[in-house]
Structures are given as C-alpha cells and as structure tokens.
C-alpha angles and dihedrals in degrees: 000000000000091000094050094051095074089046092053092046090049093049091048090051092051091046091053093049093049092048092054109094127183096235129143112233097173123065119192127205136165116256095185144314130255125196120208119194112214121186107231126170117251116189091355098306140078118224120186113212092229107023100039131222120004110248099178136018127189129185131181145159123250127218139179123265123228111336094346115116109215140139136174148112136269129198136180133192125196114200136200093268090054093253114147118210112195127186125189121188111185133172106210137133113274116265117266117262112284095030141068141203116254127196121217139179112222132193107240115254093016138078091234109126139176115210114230104182146273113304111246126219105181093178092051092236133106095289110102128174141173132177118189135179115208122185094228136081103252100171089122090061099078100150114091114204131184117199134184108241125190118233088250090070145258122339131180087235096058106133120244111237101176140012140188140166126231113224120197114250123199114222 
C-alpha cells in the first residue's frame, strides 16, 4: 500500500493538470456609462461650470442617533450665484417598508430646516447617497439631519436617525 500511494498521488496530479483548461468563462460588456461631476480645486479654487466660483465649502462626519448604527460624510458648496450643492453619503440600514430616510440641513440652535431629499440606495444595501442643488445660500444651515419619514409625508415627530455638522474648510 505504501508503494501505491505515490502512484495514486502522481496520477491525481496529472489528472488535475489535464483537467485545467485555459477557457474564459466570464464575458464582460458595457451596459452604459455614467458621468459624475466632482468639484475639485484647481489652482486653489473651485469653479463650477454653471454656478461659478465656490465661495464656501463645508465638510463633516455623520453618525447614528440613539441605537441607530450609521456613519458617513456630508459636504456642501456655496457658489457665486448663491446656489448650494449638498451631498450626503451615509451607511445606514434601509428604511422599513412604507417609510424612507430624508436628509435635511438645519440651522444650529433652531428647529428651522431645509429639506434636501430622500436618500437613495440603488443597490438596496446600507449605502445611501443624495446630491441636491438648492438656489439659496445655505451656509448658515450647518447641521445635517436624517429622519425616518413615513410614506404619508413629513411629520414634526419623525425620528432623527443620523446627525452631522458641517465645518467650514478653507481651500
């Protein structure tokens, strides 16, 4: 039996080598293209092709409230024409059926809020994102709030699931 063991191992090795074929199983093709515009400073300033020069930039981390596990980042740009572009990227469990997560900008120390929009999670996982342009200078609204809103609409009692604060960054 000891002599046949190397023979069996050798035959199995040869069998494995012979069974390995160089064959492509996966074929790749392009479904479509998507272009994302990202505001990046060039020569120490950001200039939007439509809204002009950036006059204010805020950036802040996001975290869950209470027992909600969440993390992410929010950023806002104010441009020369007073347009505010806000982006919220948040990792959080998807909203329960019949409700959705809504991002807001809030003036610190007040209950005054500006609704951004419903957070989108196209892959139906924890990654949520929203980018919104608002034709108003919102640099005073530095608190970012995410609430759980029922499909029936906004209520003053909608629970807050995540919060963050935008801090001005000099470029």
